C-alpha positions as CSV (number, residue, x, y, z in Angstrom):
1,X,1.4,-20.2,7.4
2,X,3.2,-16.9,6.8
3,X,6.0,-16.8,4.7
4,X,8.8,-14.5,5.5
5,X,8.2,-12.7,2.1
6,X,4.5,-12.1,2.8
7,X,5.7,-9.4,5.2
8,X,7.8,-7.7,2.7
9,X,6.4,-4.4,1.6
10,X,9.5,-2.4,0.0
11,X,10.7,-1.0,-3.5
12,X,7.6,0.4,-5.4
13,X,5.2,-1.7,-3.5
14,X,4.3,1.0,-0.6
15,X,3.6,3.8,-3.4
16,X,1.3,1.5,-5.7
17,X,-0.2,0.0,-2.7
18,X,-1.2,3.3,-1.4
19,X,-2.3,4.8,-4.7
20,X,-4.4,1.8,-5.7
21,X,-4.9,-0.6,-2.8
22,X,-5.8,1.6,-0.2
23,X,-9.0,3.3,-2.1
24,X,-9.8,-0.2,-3.5
25,X,-10.5,-2.2,-0.2
26,X,-9.0,-0.5,2.7
27,X,-10.8,2.7,3.1
28,X,-14.2,1.8,4.1
29,X,-12.9,-0.4,7.0
30,X,-10.4,2.3,8.0
31,X,-13.6,4.6,8.7
32,X,-15.5,1.8,10.5
33,X,-12.5,1.0,12.6
34,X,-11.8,4.6,13.5
35,X,-15.2,5.2,14.3
36,X,-15.4,2.2,16.9
37,X,-12.3,3.8,18.3
38,X,-13.5,7.2,18.5
39,X,-16.6,5.8,20.4
40,X,-14.3,4.7,23.3
41,X,-13.3,8.2,23.8
42,X,-9.5,7.2,24.5
43,X,-6.6,9.5,25.6
44,X,-3.9,7.4,24.2
45,X,-4.1,5.2,20.9
46,X,-1.4,2.7,19.6
47,X,-1.9,1.4,15.9
48,X,0.1,-1.5,15.0
49,X,0.8,-2.5,11.3
50,X,-0.2,0.8,10.2
51,X,0.9,0.3,6.7
52,X,0.8,3.6,4.5
53,X,-1.5,5.2,7.3
54,X,-5.1,4.6,6.0
55,X,-6.3,4.1,9.5
56,X,-4.0,6.5,11.1
57,X,-5.6,9.2,9.0
58,X,-9.1,8.0,9.7
59,X,-8.1,8.1,13.5
60,X,-7.0,11.7,13.4
61,X,-9.7,13.0,11.6
62,X,-12.4,11.4,14.2
63,X,-10.2,11.8,17.5
64,X,-9.7,15.1,19.4
65,X,-6.6,17.0,18.9
66,X,-5.2,16.1,22.4
67,X,-5.7,12.5,21.7
68,X,-1.9,10.8,21.6
69,X,-1.7,8.3,18.6
70,X,1.3,6.0,18.3
71,X,1.5,4.3,14.9
72,X,4.0,1.5,14.0
73,X,4.7,-0.8,11.4
74,X,7.5,-3.5,10.7
75,X,8.2,-1.9,7.5
76,X,9.8,1.6,7.5
77,X,9.2,2.1,3.8
78,X,5.6,1.8,4.4
79,X,5.8,4.5,7.4
80,X,7.6,6.8,5.2
81,X,4.9,6.6,3.0
82,X,2.2,7.1,5.8
83,X,4.0,10.1,7.0
84,X,4.2,11.9,3.8
85,X,0.5,11.5,3.4
86,X,-0.5,12.3,7.0
87,X,-2.2,15.9,7.0
88,X,0.0,18.8,8.5
89,X,-1.3,20.2,11.6
90,X,-2.0,16.6,13.5
91,X,0.9,15.2,15.4
92,X,1.5,11.4,15.2
93,X,4.4,9.6,16.4
94,X,5.6,7.1,14.1
95,X,7.7,4.1,15.1
96,X,9.3,1.3,13.4
97,X,8.5,-1.7,15.5
98,X,7.5,-5.3,15.2
99,X,4.0,-5.9,16.8
100,X,5.1,-8.9,18.4
101,X,8.0,-7.2,20.4
102,X,7.0,-3.5,20.5
103,X,9.7,-1.3,22.3
104,X,7.0,0.4,24.3
105,X,6.0,0.7,28.2
106,X,3.2,-1.5,29.6
107,X,-0.2,0.0,30.2
108,X,0.4,2.7,28.3
109,X,-2.9,3.0,26.0
110,X,-6.5,2.8,26.4
111,X,-6.8,1.4,22.8
112,X,-4.8,-0.9,20.5
113,X,-5.8,-0.7,16.9
114,X,-4.7,-3.0,14.1
115,X,-6.4,-2.9,10.5
116,X,-5.7,-5.9,8.5
117,X,-2.3,-6.7,10.3
118,X,-2.8,-9.7,12.5
119,X,-2.8,-12.3,9.6
120,X,0.7,-11.2,9.0
121,X,1.6,-12.1,12.6
122,X,3.9,-15.4,12.5
123,X,2.6,-15.8,16.3
124,X,-0.8,-14.4,16.5
125,X,-1.1,-15.2,20.3
126,X,2.1,-13.4,21.1
127,X,0.9,-10.7,18.8
128,X,-2.4,-10.5,21.0
129,X,-0.3,-10.7,24.3
130,X,1.8,-7.6,23.2
131,X,-1.4,-5.7,22.6
132,X,-2.7,-6.6,25.9
133,X,0.6,-5.7,27.5
134,X,0.1,-2.0,26.0
135,X,-3.5,-1.7,27.6
136,X,-4.5,-0.3,30.7
137,X,-7.2,-2.3,32.7
138,X,-10.2,-2.4,31.0
139,X,-8.5,-1.1,27.6
140,X,-9.8,-2.6,24.4
141,X,-8.1,-4.0,21.5
142,X,-9.9,-3.4,18.1
143,X,-8.8,-5.1,15.0
144,X,-10.0,-6.5,11.7
145,X,-9.1,-9.3,9.3
146,X,-10.3,-10.6,5.8
147,X,-12.8,-13.2,5.5
148,X,-12.2,-16.0,3.4
149,X,-11.1,-15.3,-0.2
150,X,-14.4,-16.5,-1.7
151,X,-16.0,-13.7,0.1
152,X,-13.8,-11.3,-1.7
153,X,-14.3,-11.1,-5.3
154,X,-11.4,-9.2,-6.7
155,X,-8.8,-11.2,-4.6
156,X,-10.3,-14.5,-5.8
157,X,-10.4,-13.9,-9.4
158,X,-6.8,-12.6,-9.5
159,X,-5.8,-15.6,-7.6
160,X,-7.5,-17.8,-10.0
161,X,-5.9,-16.0,-12.8
162,X,-2.5,-16.3,-11.8
163,X,-3.2,-20.2,-11.1
164,X,-3.4,-20.2,-14.9
165,X,-0.2,-18.3,-15.7
166,X,1.7,-20.4,-13.3
167,X,-0.2,-23.7,-13.3
168,X,2.9,-25.7,-11.8
169,X,3.7,-23.3,-9.1
170,X,0.6,-20.7,-8.5
171,X,1.3,-17.9,-6.4
172,X,-1.1,-18.2,-3.3
173,X,0.1,-15.0,-1.1
174,X,-3.6,-13.7,-1.3
175,X,-5.1,-17.0,-0.1
176,X,-2.4,-17.9,2.3
177,X,-2.0,-14.8,4.4
178,X,-4.6,-11.9,3.8
179,X,-7.4,-14.4,3.6
180,X,-5.7,-17.1,5.7
181,X,-6.7,-16.2,9.0
182,X,-10.6,-16.2,9.1
183,X,-11.5,-19.0,11.8
184,X,-13.6,-17.3,14.1
185,X,-13.4,-20.1,16.7
186,X,-9.6,-19.8,16.4
187,X,-9.4,-16.2,16.9
188,X,-11.5,-16.5,20.2
189,X,-9.4,-19.1,21.3
190,X,-6.2,-17.3,20.6
191,X,-7.3,-14.1,22.0
192,X,-8.4,-16.0,25.0
193,X,-5.2,-17.4,25.5
194,X,-3.6,-14.0,25.5
195,X,-5.8,-13.2,28.6
196,X,-8.3,-11.1,26.7
197,X,-12.3,-11.2,27.7
198,X,-15.5,-9.7,26.4
199,X,-14.6,-10.9,22.6
200,X,-17.1,-9.5,20.1
201,X,-16.6,-10.6,16.6
202,X,-18.8,-9.7,13.5
203,X,-18.6,-9.9,9.8
204,X,-18.9,-6.5,7.9
205,X,-19.6,-6.3,4.3
206,X,-18.5,-3.5,1.9
207,X,-18.1,-3.0,-2.1
208,X,-14.9,-2.6,-3.8
209,X,-14.6,-0.4,-6.7
210,X,-12.3,1.0,-9.5
211,X,-12.5,2.9,-12.6
212,X,-10.9,-0.1,-14.5
213,X,-10.1,-3.9,-14.1
214,X,-6.6,-3.1,-15.3
215,X,-6.4,-0.9,-12.2
216,X,-7.5,-3.7,-10.0
217,X,-5.0,-6.1,-11.5
218,X,-2.0,-3.6,-10.8
219,X,-3.2,-3.1,-7.4
220,X,-3.0,-6.8,-6.4
221,X,-0.3,-7.8,-8.7
222,X,2.0,-4.9,-8.2
223,X,1.3,-3.4,-4.9
224,X,1.2,-6.3,-2.7
225,X,3.9,-8.9,-1.8
226,X,2.2,-10.8,-4.4
227,X,4.6,-9.1,-6.8
228,X,7.4,-11.0,-5.1
229,X,5.9,-14.3,-5.7
230,X,5.3,-13.4,-9.4
231,X,8.9,-12.1,-9.9
232,X,10.3,-15.2,-8.3
233,X,8.6,-17.4,-11.1
234,X,10.1,-15.2,-13.6
235,X,11.3,-11.6,-13.1
236,X,9.9,-10.6,-16.5
237,X,6.7,-12.1,-16.1
238,X,5.1,-9.4,-14.0
239,X,3.4,-7.6,-16.9
240,X,2.1,-10.5,-18.5
241,X,0.8,-11.7,-14.8
242,X,-0.8,-8.3,-14.5
243,X,-2.7,-8.4,-17.9
244,X,-3.8,-11.9,-17.7
245,X,-5.4,-10.7,-14.1
246,X,-7.1,-7.8,-15.8
247,X,-8.4,-9.8,-18.5
248,X,-9.9,-12.2,-15.9
249,X,-11.5,-9.5,-14.1
250,X,-12.7,-7.7,-17.2
251,X,-14.5,-10.9,-18.1
252,X,-16.3,-11.2,-14.7
253,X,-16.7,-7.7,-14.1
254,X,-16.9,-5.6,-17.5
255,X,-14.8,-3.3,-19.4
256,X,-15.7,-0.1,-17.6
257,X,-15.9,0.9,-14.1
258,X,-15.8,-2.6,-11.7
259,X,-17.2,-3.4,-8.3
260,X,-17.0,-6.5,-6.3
261,X,-17.7,-7.9,-3.0
262,X,-15.6,-7.5,-0.1
263,X,-15.9,-8.7,3.5
264,X,-13.9,-8.4,6.7
265,X,-14.3,-9.6,10.3
266,X,-14.0,-7.1,13.0
267,X,-13.0,-7.9,16.2
268,X,-13.3,-6.5,19.8
269,X,-11.9,-7.6,23.0
270,X,-11.1,-6.0,26.6
271,X,-8.0,-6.3,28.5
């Protein structure tokens, strides 16, 4: 299930997300996905759920200048942050848009890419149908999702720590949405229902690193929609929750620089 608040990236979240979450867990997978896109030598690329643009930047670094890139996201605040971070001299067409109802013409792209966005689709089959509608015959849809929370150390420890802070109503955003849609069989079925073929799925492991456990806690507790869940349980409890998460991370990973396992699932499908 995806709750409405799970998709809200507003206020100070985009800046904190971009500053801390992006280097913590997203950059290695942006490089991986961008290299997969570049290997297809596309002329026109659509990115959905672009967030603050980590994949967009990786794409512009690896694709020829003549490649047309359109980057969309549901949240304008995230696109604004992405546009600020995009290096000058390489044009990207930014569009605020819902990935389930894209205001774009049929069959306009060779590749559709989506980095850690499909988990937020309230109707994933419809999201996949929209991706297929965007693609020319034989075009490719490339995307990734997080594997189960137990395979992603920092997310798991933070979620467990917050369950101790709020035992009667634990915040479950990370387990429910980012790590809640990893069923490979279901993904195959949903993609096939949307009309895709030649579906290839693989797990990709990486390592998440940060200079301190506290920075990891800030990233998760204040730079994602988990923040809204915490504040809904008590507006004054954000700092307490962040500190408790940091303490749990320190006990598990140490007081200096920290590192933990991360695992994503990468999917490719042909229109």
